[in-house]
C-alpha positions in Angstrom: 144.6 51.3 46.5 141.0 52.4 46.6 140.2 56.1 46.2 138.7 56.3 49.7 142.0 54.9 51.3 144.0 57.4 49.3 141.9 60.3 50.5 142.5 59.0 54.1 146.2 58.5 53.5 146.5 62.0 52.2 144.8 63.4 55.2 142.0 65.0 53.2 139.4 64.1 55.7 141.4 65.4 58.5 142.0 68.7 56.7 138.2 68.9 56.0 137.3 68.3 59.6 140.0 70.8 61.0 138.9 73.3 58.4 135.2 73.0 59.2 135.7 73.3 62.9 138.1 76.1 62.7 135.7 78.0 60.3 132.8 77.6 62.8 134.9 79.1 65.7 136.2 81.9 63.4 132.6 82.8 62.4 131.5 82.9 66.1 134.4 85.0 67.1 134.0 87.4 64.2 130.2 87.6 64.9 130.9 88.7 68.5 134.0 90.9 67.9 133.3 92.8 64.7 130.2 94.9 66.0 132.1 95.7 69.2 134.9 97.4 67.1 132.5 99.2 64.9 132.7 97.0 61.8 129.5 96.6 59.8 127.5 93.5 59.6 128.6 93.1 55.9 132.1 92.5 57.3 130.9 89.4 59.0 129.1 88.2 55.8 132.3 88.6 53.9 134.3 86.7 56.2 131.7 83.8 56.2 131.8 83.9 52.3 135.4 83.7 52.1 135.7 80.8 54.6 133.1 78.9 52.7 134.8 79.6 49.3 138.0 78.3 50.7 136.8 75.0 51.9 137.1 73.2 48.4 140.7 74.7 47.7 141.8 73.6 51.1 140.7 70.0 50.3 142.4 70.2 46.9 145.5 71.5 48.5 145.5 68.5 51.0 145.1 66.0 48.0 147.7 67.6 45.7 150.5 68.7 48.3 152.3 67.2 51.1 154.3 68.7 54.1 157.8 67.4 54.2 161.0 68.2 56.2 162.1 70.1 53.1 158.8 72.1 52.8 155.7 71.8 50.8 155.9 69.6 47.8 153.5 68.1 45.2 152.4 64.7 46.3 153.5 63.0 43.1 157.0 64.3 43.6 157.4 62.7 47.0 158.8 59.1 47.3 156.1 57.0 49.0 158.9 55.3 51.2 159.8 58.7 52.5 156.3 60.0 53.0 155.6 61.7 56.1 151.8 61.6 55.7 151.2 59.6 59.0 153.2 62.3 61.0 151.2 65.0 59.4 148.1 63.1 60.3 149.0 62.9 63.8 149.6 66.6 63.9 146.3 67.3 62.3 144.6 65.1 65.0 146.2 67.2 67.7 145.2 70.3 65.8 141.6 69.2 65.7 141.6 68.2 69.3 143.1 71.7 70.2 140.5 73.6 68.1 137.7 71.5 69.6 139.0 72.4 73.1 139.2 76.2 72.3 135.7 75.8 70.8 134.2 74.3 74.0 136.0 77.0 76.1 134.5 79.7 73.8 131.0 78.2 74.2 131.3 78.1 78.0 132.7 81.7 78.1 129.9 83.0 75.7 127.1 81.3 77.7 128.4 82.2 81.2 130.2 85.5 80.7 129.5 87.1 77.2 125.9 86.3 76.7 123.6 88.6 78.9 121.0 86.8 80.8 117.4 86.7 79.4 115.7 89.9 80.6 113.4 88.9 83.5 110.8 91.6 84.5 111.5 92.8 88.1 109.0 94.7 90.0 111.1 97.4 91.7 110.0 98.0 95.3 110.8 100.7 98.0 112.4 98.1 100.2 114.7 96.9 97.3 115.8 100.5 96.7 116.7 101.2 100.3 118.8 97.9 100.4 116.5 95.6 102.3 115.4 92.3 101.2 112.8 92.0 98.4 111.6 89.0 96.5 112.6 88.8 92.8 109.7 89.2 90.5 109.4 86.4 87.9 105.7 87.0 86.8 104.5 87.2 83.1 105.1 90.6 81.5 103.5 92.7 78.9 103.8 95.9 77.0 100.6 97.6 75.5 101.7 99.3 72.3 99.5 102.4 71.0 96.8 100.9 68.9 96.8 102.2 65.3 94.1 104.8 64.4 92.5 103.3 61.4 89.8 105.8 61.3 89.1 108.1 58.4 89.4 111.2 60.6 92.9 111.6 61.9 91.5 113.6 64.9 90.3 110.3 66.2 93.9 109.7 67.4 92.9 110.6 70.9 90.4 107.6 70.8 92.9 104.9 69.7 95.5 106.2 72.1 92.9 106.2 74.9 91.8 102.8 74.4 95.5 101.5 74.6 96.0 103.6 77.8 92.8 102.3 79.4 93.8 98.6 78.5 97.2 99.4 80.1 95.6 100.8 83.2 93.4 97.7 83.5 96.4 95.3 83.2 98.6 97.2 85.6 96.1 96.5 88.3 97.1 92.8 88.3 99.8 92.2 90.8 101.0 89.1 89.1 101.6 90.7 85.8 104.5 93.2 85.1 103.3 96.0 82.7 105.7 98.3 80.9 104.8 101.9 81.5 102.8 104.1 79.2 105.6 106.5 78.4 108.0 103.7 77.4 105.4 101.8 75.4 104.2 104.9 73.6 107.8 105.9 72.6 107.3 103.3 69.8 104.4 104.9 68.4 104.7 105.2 64.6 107.9 103.1 64.6 108.1 100.0 62.3 110.3 97.9 64.4 110.2 94.2 64.9 108.2 92.9 68.0 111.2 91.0 69.3 113.2 94.1 69.4 110.5 96.3 71.1 110.1 93.5 73.7 113.7 93.2 74.4 114.1 97.0 74.9 111.1 97.1 77.2 112.1 93.9 78.9 108.8 92.1 78.5 107.9 88.7 77.2 104.5 89.5 75.6 103.2 92.5 73.6 99.6 93.6 73.0 99.0 95.4 69.8 96.1 96.3 67.7 94.0 98.9 65.7 90.9 101.1 66.2 88.5 102.2 63.6 85.9 104.6 64.6 82.9 105.8 62.6 80.0 107.7 64.2 78.8 105.6 67.1 80.3 102.5 65.9 83.8 101.2 66.6 85.9 98.3 65.5 88.8 97.2 67.7 91.3 94.5 66.6 93.7 93.3 69.3 96.4 90.6 69.3 98.6 89.3 72.0 102.0 88.1 70.8 104.7 86.1 72.5 107.7 88.0 71.7 110.3 85.1 72.2 108.7 82.9 69.7 106.8 85.7 67.6 103.7 83.4 68.1 100.2 84.9 68.2 98.8 83.7 71.6 95.4 85.3 71.0 93.6 87.7 68.8 90.1 89.0 68.5 88.1 91.6 66.6 85.3 93.5 68.3 82.7 95.6 66.5 80.1 97.3 68.8 78.2 100.4 69.3 80.2 103.0 71.2 77.8 103.0 74.2 79.3 99.6 75.3 83.1 100.6 74.8 83.6 99.5 78.5 82.3 96.0 77.9 84.9 95.8 74.9 87.8 96.8 77.2 86.7 94.4 79.8 86.4 91.6 77.4 89.9 92.3 75.9 91.5 92.5 79.2 89.9 89.4 80.6 91.0 87.5 77.5 94.6 88.7 77.8 94.7 87.6 81.4 93.2 84.2 80.6 95.7 83.8 77.7 98.6 84.5 80.1 97.1 82.2 82.7 97.3 84.8 85.4 95.2 83.8 88.4 93.3 86.9 89.8 91.9 87.0 93.4 88.6 88.7 94.3 90.0 92.0 95.2 92.0 92.4 92.0 88.9 91.4 89.9 87.0 94.2 91.8 89.8 96.7 90.9 89.7 95.8 87.4 86.0 96.4 87.1 86.4 99.8 88.6 89.1 100.6 86.2 86.9 99.5 83.2 83.7 101.1 84.1 84.8 104.8 85.2 81.5 106.4 84.0 78.1 105.1 82.7 78.2 108.1 80.3 79.8 107.3 77.0 80.0 110.7 75.8 81.6 112.0 79.0 84.2 109.2 78.7 85.0 110.2 74.9 85.5 113.9 76.1 87.7 112.7 78.9 89.8 110.7 76.5 90.2 113.8 74.4 91.4 115.7 77.6 93.9 113.0 78.5 95.2 113.2 74.9 95.6 117.0 75.3 97.1 116.8 78.7 99.8 114.4 77.6 101.0 117.0 75.0 101.9 119.3 77.9 102.5 123.1 77.2 100.2 125.8 78.5 97.6 125.8 75.6 97.2 121.9 75.8 96.9 121.8 79.5 94.3 124.6 79.5 92.3 122.8 76.8 92.5 119.6 78.9 91.2 121.5 81.9 88.2 122.7 79.8 87.5 119.1 78.5 87.6 117.5 82.0 85.3 120.0 83.2 82.8 119.2 80.3 83.2 115.5 81.3 82.4 116.4 85.0 79.3 118.4 83.9 78.0 115.3 82.0 78.7 113.0 84.9 79.2 114.7 88.3 80.2 111.2 89.7 83.2 110.6 87.1 85.9 110.2 89.7 88.8 109.7 87.1 87.8 113.0 85.5 88.2 114.9 88.8 91.6 113.2 89.3 92.7 114.3 85.7 91.4 117.9 86.4 93.4 118.0 89.6 96.6 116.8 87.7 96.1 119.3 85.1 95.9 122.2 87.5 98.8 120.7 89.6 101.3 120.7 86.7 100.1 123.9 84.9 102.7 126.2 86.8 105.5 124.2 85.4 104.3 125.0 81.7 103.1 128.6 82.3 103.1 131.9 84.2 100.3 130.6 86.6 101.6 130.6 90.2 101.5 127.7 92.4 99.0 129.3 94.9 96.5 129.9 92.1 96.8 126.4 90.6 96.5 124.5 93.9 93.4 126.5 94.7 91.8 124.6 91.8 93.7 121.4 92.1 92.9 120.6 95.8 89.1 120.5 95.6 89.2 118.4 92.5 91.6 115.9 94.0 89.5 115.8 97.2 86.3 115.2 95.3 88.0 112.4 93.3 89.0 110.6 96.4 85.6 110.9 97.8 84.2 109.1 94.8 87.0 106.5 94.7 89.5 106.4 97.4 91.8 104.1 95.3 92.9 106.9 93.1 96.6 107.2 93.5 97.2 110.2 91.3 94.7 112.3 93.2 96.3 111.5 96.4 99.6 112.5 95.0 98.2 115.9 94.0 97.0 116.3 97.6 100.6 115.6 98.7 101.7 118.4 96.4 99.2 120.7 97.9 100.3 119.7 101.3 104.0 120.5 100.3 102.9 123.8 98.9 101.0 124.6 102.3 104.1 123.7 104.4 102.4 120.5 105.7 105.6 118.4 105.2 104.8 115.3 107.4 101.2 115.2 105.9 102.7 115.4 102.3 105.1 112.5 102.9 102.2 110.3 104.4 100.0 111.1 101.3 102.8 109.9 99.1 103.1 106.7 101.2 99.5 106.0 100.8 99.5 106.7 97.1 102.3 104.3 96.6 100.7 101.6 98.6 97.7 101.9 96.3 100.0 102.0 93.2 103.5 100.9 93.9 104.4 100.6 90.2 103.3 104.0 89.1 106.6 105.7 87.9 105.2 109.3 88.2 104.5 108.8 91.9 108.0 107.7 92.6 109.4 110.6 90.3 107.4 113.3 92.1 108.3 111.9 95.6 111.9 111.7 94.6 111.9 115.3 93.3 110.2 116.5 96.4 112.7 114.7 98.8 115.6 116.5 96.9 113.9 119.9 97.2 113.8 119.2 101.0 117.4 118.2 101.1 117.1 114.4 101.3 119.3 113.9 98.4 120.2 110.1 98.7 116.7 109.1 99.5 115.4 111.3 96.6 117.7 109.8 94.1 116.7 106.2 95.1 113.1 107.1 94.4 114.2 108.5 91.0 116.1 105.3 90.3 112.9 103.3 90.9 110.9 105.6 88.6 113.4 105.2 85.8 113.4 101.4 86.2 109.7 101.5 85.9 109.6 103.9 83.0 113.1 104.0 81.1 111.6 105.7 78.2 110.4 108.8 80.2 112.3 112.1 79.1 111.1 113.8 82.3 112.2 111.1 84.6 115.6 110.9 82.9 116.3 114.5 83.3 115.2 114.3 87.1 117.6 111.4 87.6 120.6 113.4 86.0 119.7 116.4 88.2 119.3 114.5 91.4 122.4 112.4 90.8 124.6 115.5 90.2 123.2 117.1 93.3 124.2 114.0 95.3 127.7 113.8 93.7 126.8 110.5 91.9 128.6 111.8 89.0 129.0 108.4 87.1 125.2 107.9 87.4 124.6 111.5 86.1 126.8 111.1 83.1 125.3 107.7 82.3 121.8 109.3 82.1 123.2 112.3 80.0 124.1 109.8 77.5 120.8 108.2 77.6 119.1 111.6 77.4 121.0 112.4 74.3 119.9 109.1 72.7 116.3 110.1 73.1 116.7 113.7 72.0 116.7 115.6 75.2 120.5 116.1 75.7 120.3 119.8 76.3 118.3 119.8 79.4 120.3 116.9 80.8 123.7 118.6 80.2 122.3 121.7 82.2 121.3 119.3 85.0 124.7 117.8 85.2 126.7 121.0 85.3 128.1 120.5 88.8 129.2 116.9 87.7 130.9 118.3 84.6 132.8 121.0 86.7 134.1 118.2 89.0 135.1 116.2 86.0 136.9 119.2 84.4 135.0 118.8 81.2 132.4 121.6 81.4 133.5 123.5 78.3 133.4 120.2 76.1 130.1 119.2 77.7 128.2 122.4 77.0 129.7 122.9 73.5 126.6 121.7 71.9 124.4 124.2 73.9 126.4 126.9 72.3 125.3 125.6 69.0 121.7 125.5 69.9 121.5 129.1 70.8 121.4 129.1 74.5 121.2 132.6 76.1 124.7 134.4 76.3 124.3 134.9 80.1 123.7 131.3 80.7 126.7 130.2 78.8 128.9 132.8 80.4 127.7 131.6 83.9 128.5 128.1 83.0 132.0 128.8 81.6 132.7 131.0 84.6 132.8 127.9 86.9 136.0 127.0 85.3 137.3 130.1 83.8 138.0 132.7 86.4 138.7 135.6 83.8 135.0 135.6 83.0 134.1 136.5 86.7 134.8 140.2 86.1 132.2 140.4 83.4 129.4 138.6 85.3 128.2 141.3 87.8 127.3 143.8 85.1 125.9 141.2 82.8 123.7 139.7 85.5 122.5 143.4 86.6 121.6 144.0 82.9 119.9 140.7 82.7 117.8 141.2 85.8 116.7 144.8 84.7 115.6 143.2 81.4 113.4 140.7 83.1 111.3 143.6 84.3 109.7 141.9 87.3 109.5 138.4 85.6 110.5 135.4 87.5 114.3 135.1 87.7 115.7 131.7 86.6 117.2 130.0 89.6 120.6 129.2 87.9 121.1 133.0 87.6 121.0 133.2 91.5 123.9 130.5 91.7 125.7 132.4 88.9 125.6 135.5 91.1 127.1 133.5 94.0 130.0 132.8 91.7 131.0 136.5 91.8 131.1 136.5 95.6 127.7 138.1 96.1 126.4 135.1 98.1 124.0 137.0 100.4 122.4 138.8 97.4 122.3 135.3 95.5 120.5 133.7 98.4 118.1 136.6 98.7 117.4 136.5 95.0 116.6 132.6 95.3 114.3 133.0 98.3 112.8 136.5 98.6 112.9 138.2 95.2 111.2 135.3 93.5 107.8 133.6 93.9 109.3 131.9 97.1 108.0 128.4 96.0 109.3 125.8 98.5 110.7 123.9 95.5 113.2 126.8 95.0 115.2 125.4 98.0 116.9 122.9 95.6 119.6 125.6 94.8 120.8 125.3 98.4 121.2 121.6 98.3 123.5 121.5 95.3 127.0 120.0 95.5 128.7 123.1 94.0 130.9 125.4 96.2 128.4 128.1 95.6 125.5 126.2 97.0 127.6 125.3 100.0 128.3 129.1 100.6 124.6 129.9 100.2 123.7 127.3 102.8 125.7 129.4 105.3 123.7 132.6 104.8 121.3 134.0 107.5 118.4 134.2 105.1 118.5 130.4 104.4 118.3 129.7 108.0 115.5 132.0 108.6 113.6 130.7 105.6 113.9 127.1 106.9 112.5 128.3 110.2 109.7 130.4 108.6 108.6 127.4 106.4 108.3 125.1 109.4 111.1 122.8 107.9 113.3 123.0 111.0 110.6 121.6 113.2 109.9 119.0 110.5 113.6 118.0 110.4 113.8 117.7 114.1 111.1 115.1 114.2 111.4 113.4 110.8 115.2 113.5 110.6 117.9 116.0 109.1 118.6 116.4 105.5 122.1 114.9 104.1 124.0 118.0 104.3 122.7 119.3 107.8 122.6 118.2 111.4 121.4 119.5 114.8 123.6 121.5 117.1 122.3 121.3 120.6 118.4 121.5 121.0 117.8 124.7 119.1 120.6 125.3 116.5 121.7 123.3 113.4 124.6 123.5 110.8 125.1 122.6 107.3 128.1 121.5 105.3 129.8 124.2 103.1 
């Protein structure tokens, strides 16, 4: 008998096939299951190695041994006339068929169930957020990563960041192109990660990266466009020019990107790109503007004040520099959040700058959003909403516009509508710490606890868990895990009064300590602005009227302070029943606005003149 026939008789081929198919299936299952149960990648590698090593011994075993009714015996000890090799072969055939059936089933499940679909960039629209039909966006997508500063002077960081941001601003104007937001893209600055990973996390198919080297009046910019799915360079170019024609470089880069992606632009979009690329004819003013934007992005009082000074310098060099006026308006508008400057003072500076920006360029959405904030501050509620609607028509994919509008709607009591706007903002800019915090806050206010806790976990992952936990307090109370949730706040040295107030939501024994502690805390403030949560804390002790008065009268009386009355806690519900709350809504003109625009989620009209709110 030939050796080949003997291998076949002893089922060595069948064992080899069965072993190979079973090994492939085990490797696929291991690769899927092990990471999900917390085992390291090395465990998968070990399993693969053991299975490969076991192949030869399995074949040797099939050659040397035979399965008999009396058990496993050495093949040479079995009488050929009584051999059961043929029966064993049929069993192996059935085994192979069974394994192949399982394999096909696994492949189908992996493809249709376990494997997530390829990320398709979706343009989130207001209609989609409110439940109406909206077309699915399947256009090309791109992320502009911060260009690397290759200059000898590290202080030129503002310039490389500015070039990246300006290119992003250009590309975002193209309606047929989905562009990852600046905050999300810039979150990868200084991180040495694979392009494919960055693209997957940002849900884009293309990535633009590059470097900038600036020396005196000369600049060298290298840019390359990468197909993230294939890791293939679609296009790359190096530009070396005098700084006076930096706008031409930006225009050339952006046009090459658009051409490489084969995006068809219409005439109106081309005109919009030209405006974005040539904001000023003064190169020095433009460079100072970039320095101001760099300082503005760092936030905090000293940086914002520095940015204001720089924007004013840029305007002095070019009084027709519309985007410098817009940036100046934005800097003044956010200053109260980061300093002791009051809203009234800041808006006195922000309003004329925004108005002048729009006189020079009516397409500037951020300037219009600042005017919306000014209108809110002046109690012109309908005008403010209309300004935001116009701003979003100009720039529907601007996450900051959706964030600001969402927060404003929550301040006014339109909780569900406000949360929907915040969801859009997050979809557009998932890497933004500010947007994530606002969504936690809005979701907890609107009793969307699952959504709130989801974003608390996201916040922890990007290093802003403390603020998010504070924003989700009401949700934690409802879940009954407040003490556990705020345990890390205790470790981070939060003020004693804040922790006592938080814990008192679930520990009634602490309520007896609170009145004296709050009185001492207010005395120590010595006229400084009272943190709003302290007012809610006071309501815990039963001093509801005093708490409402603190929130509305003894403070700076900003319209945004109304948010404490729209909360989902029992204390907020009681504060909504106070007379001072009703009087304040009337004094601010909100009652008239509600009667025409619609009532907030927790209130409704009673007759023609009165109203009531849920407790």
